[in-house]
N, C-alpha and C positions, 0 to 999 in steps of 0.2 A: 513366731515373735510377737511378748507379750509389752507393750513401751509399759515407762513409768506416769504420764502425761498424753492428751490431747488436747487440743484443745481444735474445736470444733467449727465448722460451716463460718467460718469470721472470713474476710476479705484481706486477705494478703499483703501488704503492700512494699514495694520496693523500688528502689531506684529507676527504674525501667519501667515500672508498669504494675497491675495490680489484678487480683484473679481470688477467685473464693476457693480456700481451701482447707485439709484439716491438717495440723501441723502435730506431728507427733515428734516426743520428745526421749532422751533414751540418758542416761548415765551426768543430767545436767546438760547435753547437749541436742539440737535440733537433729534427728533420724530420719524424717521423711515429711516432704510436703506433697499430699496427695489429693487427689480430687476428692467432696465433700463426700460425705455416706461412703467412704471407703472400712471395708470389713476388718480392718485393723482392729486388735483388741490394745486397751490399754488401764493400766491402775485406777485411774481416775484421767474424770473429764473436764473440760470449760468448757461450757458452751459461751460463741460468740459470736450465731448467728446476729446480723446486720448491725455487726462490728467489725470497725477492720482492725488488724493485726498487724504492727510496727517492730520494729526492731528495738532494742533497747535503746535507746540513745547515747552519746558518746557528746561530754561535754570538758574538751582536754583546756581550758582554761579556768579553773577556780583557784577560790584564796579562801581557804581554811582557818588559817590561823593558829597550824600548833607544829609543835612546839611552840612555848612562849603564853603571850599575853590573846587569851578566847577571851577576850571579855566583847570582842562584836565576833567572834561566830568556833564552834569548833566542831569536829567532827563529828562526831553522834547527831548535832543539829540541823550540820548544813547537807549532810550525806542525809535524813530523813525526809528533809525538806528532796534534795535529788529525787529521791526517790517516788515519792508521793508522786511529781509527771513525769515519770516513765525516763530518767537519767537513770539506766543502769549501771555507767561507767565515767569516772571525772581522774582527768589529769590533774594532781593539783600542785602547789609552789604559794607558800607566804613568804611577806618581804618582812616580816618581825621575825622570822626567824629559816633565813636564808641556807639553802642547802651550798655551803659550799666544797666539801672536802668529803670523802669516800664513807671516814665519822660520823660525820654530820648525819648523813645519810642511814648509814647502821642503824644512831641513835632514834633518827624519826621513825625510823620498819617498825621497831624495837617498841616507842612508847604509842604507833598506831593500833599494833594491835585485838580487834576485836574492839572497835572501835570505830569502824564505818557498813552502814547498812548499803554498799551497792558498792563492786570492785573499781577498784583505785592504783593508780601507775602516780607515781612522784616524777616533779620536774625540778632539776636543781638552777641556780643559778651562776651567770660566770660575772664573775670580777677580775678588773684588771690586774689585782695580784694576783691572785687564784689562778693563769690562766692552766696552771703546771698542775692541776687539779683535774681536768678537763677528762685524758685517760683512765683516769680512774674509777671517777664517777661514773662514765659511760658504762665501763662493765663491768662497776657494782647493781648496775641497774638502773639506772634513771630512763624518763622516755627521752626527754628532750631537754634545751637547757636555754630555760629565759636570756634574754639580752636586754639593755637597755641603754639606749645612745645616748637620754641624758638623766641626768643625777634625779631619781626618784621615788621618794617610800625611804627613804637610808640607806638603798641602791645605786652604786658611785654607774655614773657613765663609764660607757664603752666604748671609744671613739674611734674617730672612722680609722688611723694607725692600726691599732688596737685591734680594732674590728676584725680590720685584714690579717690579723695574725689568728685571729681564731675560728675567722671560718676558712681559713687551713688547716685549723686542727682540727674543727669539727668533720672538714667534708673527706678528710684523711681515715675518721672514723664510719664513714656515712654514718654520721652521727646528724640530727637533726637540731633546729633550734627555733624560735618564739622570740622575735622581734617588736620589742617595741620601741616604736620610728617619735623620735621628738629631738630635731638639733639642741644640745647642752646649749653654745654658746648663744643661739637666739634664744630660747629660754631664760638663760640665766640675766641672758641682754633685757630682754622685754618684764621681767621681775625689777632688776633696779630700777629701772626707767618708772614700773609705775606708782613703784613701793613710794619711790623719791616725788612722789606725787601726789602723795598722798593715801591716796586709793584703797577703802574698802569695801563698794560695793560689789559686788554678786555679778557685775559686767569685767570685772577681770578677769576671769578664767576664760572667755575665748582669747584674751588678748594676750595672758600667759603665753599658754597654750596655743601658738596659731597654727591656724593652717600652714603659714608657709615653714615651722621647724617642723611639722611633720611631712609634707612633703620632701621638704634639702635631706628630713632622716631618710624620710621612703627612698628615694634614689639613690643616696649612696649605697642602702644595705641591698638595693639589685643590683644593682654596682656589681659589689662585692661581690654578691651570691653570684653571679656571671662569669666572674672572673675564677671562683675557687669551686663551682658546679655545688655548693653547702645545700643540705634541702634544708628553704630558708622555710616563716609563712615573717608573714608582717601581721602582727596581734589587732586586735581592734579599729582595722582599715575605715575612719572615721565619714566618707564624704566620696562621691563617683569621679572624685580629680587623680583621689591617693588608687584607687583601681583602674581606675585609665593608664597612668604613671605606670602601674605592678604591669598591665598587661600590654604596653608598648617595650617592656623588658623583658617581656615573656617574646615576647615575640622574637626579642633578637636575640635570645635566646638564653638567660637567667629563669632557673627554676625555680624564683621566689610564686609562693603563693599570698593571695589576702584570706585572712578570715573579717569576720567584721560578728557584732553585734546585737539583739535588739532594738539596744539603746540606738544607734544610725539606725532604724528605719523607720524608731516609733517616733520619739523626742527631737523637739524642737531646739533650736540656739536660744529665741527670745527667752524660756522657760527658765532661762537660768535668772534674769530678774526680778520673776514672782516667785519660786520656789531656792532664791542661793543656794545653799550647803547640800541639798536634797538633790539638786541638777549638778554637783561638782562630782565630774568625775575626765578622767582626761585618755585620750586627747576628747577635747568637749563634745556633746552638736552639733550639730552642721548641718541640721536641714535649715532653709529659712525661704521654703517656701514648699506647695504639693509639689509644685516642677522637682523642685529639690527631691521629695519624696518617691514621685513616682521614680525618678531615676537610677535612685540607688534600691526600689526593690524589682526595677528591669537586670540594675546590676547585680544581685543575687540571682536571681530564678532566669538569666541563660547561661549561669559558670561562669562566670568573671570572678566573685567571690566564689573563691573553693566549700569554707565553709564556714559555720553558724557556731559560737559559744557563749556564751553571758559571762566571762571576768567575774565572775559573781565575787564580789570586795564588799562585804555588808559592815554597817553603824547602823546602832542604835540612834531612834528621834534623839536621843542627850545627847549621842557624841557627835554626833552630826552639826551637836548648837555649839558643842565647845572650843571657845576663839572664834576668832574673825577668819575670813573667808578665808585669809591667808592661814589660818591654821586646822578648822576641820578637814575631819576626813575626807578624801577621796576617796570615791568606789560607790557600787550601788548591790545592791541582794539582785538576783537574778534565778536563780535556777525554779526559784517559788513560779514564776511565772514566765518565762521563754515561751515552755510546752503552749500553754492555753493559748498566748497569745498567735503562734504559730500555727497551731492545731483553729483558730482563729482565722489566721490568712488565709490557713487554704481552702476551707470552708463555704469563706467570701467572694474568693476568688483571685485574691490578692495573687496564690503561688498557689504550689497542688501539695499537696499529702506526701506524693515521689519526689520532690524538689526537699522536701521536710527532712527527707527518711537518706535524700545524699548527702546532706548540706548538714545535718544534726545528728547524723550517724554512719554512713559508711568511709564517707571523705574522711574525717576526723582521725575513723581507726585508720583507715586506707596511709596517711598520711603522713602519723606516729606510729604504724607499725604493731598495734595493737592488736596483734593474730585473735581473732573469736570470734572480732565482736564488729557489731555495727550495718547486719544482715542476719534474715530470716533464710537462713539457708541451710544444707544437711552439710554436719560438723561444726559449724557455728553457734556458741553459746547460746542454750535457750532462755534470752535476753530477751522479752517481750512485752508490747506494752498496747493493753488492751484500750481501744477509744472507742466510746458510742459521739455518735457524729447525730445523735437527735437533743442530744441534750444544751442545755443552755445557764448560764448564768451571771454572774459580775467577779470580776477581780474585786478582793479586798485584803484590806491591812488583816484582819484579822482572819484571815487564812491564810497568811503565811505564817511560815513554818520556822524560817531561820531568825536566828536571835533577835533581827532589824527589827524586826515586825511592822513594816510599813515597805511602800513599793510605788515609783513611781506612777506608777500604772494603774492604781486602784479609783476605781467607780466606772471602766470599761468595762462593757457587754462584749461577752466570749460564746462563742457556740462550740458545741463538743465538748472531750470533758472526760478526762482521764478513770476508766471505773477498774482498772487489775495493772498490777506491774507482776512481771514473773522476772527471778534473777535466778541464771539458769537451770532452767523449767519447774522455782518453789517461788508462790506467789509471794513478796513480803507485804503482812502485816502484820499492823501498827501494834505495839508491844512485843513483838518476836523481839530476842537480840541479834540483833547485828552482824551479818556473817557473810559482809563484801572481804573479799581478798584482792590484796598485793600482783599488783600485774607486773612480776621484771620487765624492763625493759631490752628490744632489740641487743642491746652491744653483751649485755651481760652471757659470760657461756654458759654451756651445758652442765658443768661441775663446779660452778657458782655455790659457795654453801645459802643454803635457805635460812638464813632469818625469822 
């Protein structure tokens, strides 16, 4: 047999270890992983000696703002940023044009044809008035359902009594959900108090989006997950207190898991006072000391945190400066920087490449049943990332592909460099047309028409 491609001589990294091996590709999938210098032939060869070979990364929490106002980000730009740093699969949802029924889902699929440089799935939003649409959306092919427990980004709150109904419906379908956990009553009360005091300083952010509000909402979601058995993920768990609460509920029988993002591993709460809108995201950064930071990294490394995402929600510098701290956009860009930060952390011993692969490829693919993604293994899509561990550089605003054009990590030195990225066995090249494919969710019947 002659394979389409051989990636020779690299060190293949999985969630459980690493080995020097040759990876062979046929028809876009991994066909064999063999000892180096195996006699198999291939039409093309990619030399990876001295490099690490990782699975394409899977980012399941991305906002690219299309359809609708895409001045903050669009699919071609955002997915180019993803591809450049090894993210070959995303799950996207935008709050500006939420998917609340199957008709909007089909419209978005049609809009996105030939606009993505990486493979993508789509998530739907749960609005209280659209709970009846959950089944049709699941069968249409959404990957999961995004739920807000507080009114944010123009999305209404799903309060506990409605959340129970939603969880029961999702559990009956075996559908997954991602829950933004901040208590609506507490955040609204905080907002009223702070505005009554005339506060417009950046310090309102951690007081408005308080630790207590997050913990209360996480507790409710974890309890209702246990009652219903729904496959729920807490979005962007911001602190060890949140992770510990989730772990206690898991020990009591809840299937809920924690997702976190680099901003909760790297950024300090106090930075809001210096950087203002450029540190406005929610939940806010919670790290107050190096001890806090160490505890969060430990929770990431020991698996208490299930998986990693970016929560990529960019705004340009000009957009970030629009209005007061109350009016300017929430969110950070993340697709450009998460891989460099995490590879650097692994090469410095803060984490490991194995844990990076588990948390940013394998586990998210498993949680949302993105079949064929997240591993370098026979039968999986040949989504591969070639990393040069000997390279070194610095994160700069100039290197940000995202429309944001800036990053909170500018100026950080990093070790390692993404040298090449393959999507289904072909290198993603600058200037080539986008060839990302839509990935139907697991609830879509095989007979459902493909649009």
